[in-house]
N, C-alpha and C positions, 0 to 999 in steps of 0.2 A: 449513424453513429452519435453527434451529439445528442440528439433524443434521448439516449442509454444513458451518457452520461451524464445529460442531465439526469435522467431518474433518480440515477444512481448520488448523485448530488443535492437533489434538492432538501430546500431548507424545510421544517417540519418540528411539528415542540415534542422536543426529544423527551422520550420514551424513560424510564429509567432503568439504567445499562444492564441490559441481559448478561448474561452468565462465560464466562470465557467459551470459549471454542471446547469442541473436545479435543482435541489436539495443540492447539497453543493457550497458552496462558492471556490470550488477549480477548478483552468484550468484543463486541459489535463495534466500527467505528462509528461516530452518529453522522449525519449528514453535515458533510460539511460544503462552504459559500468558496466557491472560484474566481478568483476575480476577473473582470471580466479583459479575455486576451491574452489570458494565462494556459498552461495548458499541464493536466493532469494524469495520473496514474493510478488505478483502482485497483488493489488486488481483493482478492476475496481469496478465504480457507476453501478448498473442496471437499471435503469432508461437509462442512457445514453448512458453507453457502454464505457465512456469515462477511462483511467488509470487515477486512482486519486492517487494512494500510491503505494510506493515499500518500503518494510519493507530487512533491510541486517540481517545477524543473527552474523556478527562476525567482528564491534562490533553491536549489536543491535539498530539500528536505523531505522527510517521511514521518506521516503523525498518525499513531497508534495510539489504542487505548490499554493501557497497562497496570493492573492493581487497581482500578476503577477511575485513573488519572488519564488525562489526551496528554500524550507529550510529544513532544518537535526534536526529532534526533536528527542531526547533522551531520551531512554526509562524510565519507570519510573515507573513503576510496568510487573509482567506477572502472570497468574492462569492458572490450569489445565493441563493435560498431553498432551503436548509439540509432533509433527508430523513433522519429517522431522527439527526439531530442529526452530519449532514457536510453541507456547502456542496461544491456543485460544481464549485467553484473555489479552489482553495488553494495554497497558497506556502507551501515550509519551507526552513530553511538549518540549516548545520552542517557539521563536516568541511572544510571546504574543496567542498562543492557545495550546490548550491541544484536544487528539485526545486519543480514544480508542476504541479497537472495540473486537466484539464478533465473532466467526468463527466457524463453524462446518466445521472442516479441517478433508478430508478424504485421510489415506494413498495411496499413489499410488507408484508403480517401478521408483523411482531415484525421488521422490519428492512427490507433495501435490495433494489433488484439493478442494475447499472451494467453493461450491456448492447453501449454503445459511447461509448470516452473515449478520451485520451489524455496522453502523462505525458513531459516535457522535463525534462529532467536536465542542468543546467550547471553545466560541471568547472571548474576552479580558474583551468584559463589560458582562459576564457571559452565552450569549446564548448559548445556544445549540440543533443544527440538528444534526438527521438520518435518516440516507439514506442504503438501502439495500446493499450490497454490493455480487459481488463474486470474486474467484481469482483463481492461478497457484501457485505453490513450485514447482523453479525446481532448478538443477546444473550448474555450467558451467562447 
């Protein structure tokens, strides 16, 4: 599990931002550094298989790339029984967008797996776009 998360979070020279995914107006999240001893939940859009979001546990924040800008969204609410510190239902807001996930998180040694979930992005004009996601939870 640690190896998989390390691959997802590995740092590299960032390439130019790829175009938004087909379902979401989000660009692929570039490689992110995870502080030692921290845990993260990385989500990717099932249609494009691109990383579209990364949540951290402490503090609970969500990183996305929207309109070409890396944004850090603050947690607004959470519900359900947390797995590896991440709630299966959570909301985030910032930068004129709101994002909500609903995830089926399966506990595994050292983290978790999200085989099924949805990510709902609400834009400033009220437009809501929902897409299926999958993901991993791991700690450094």
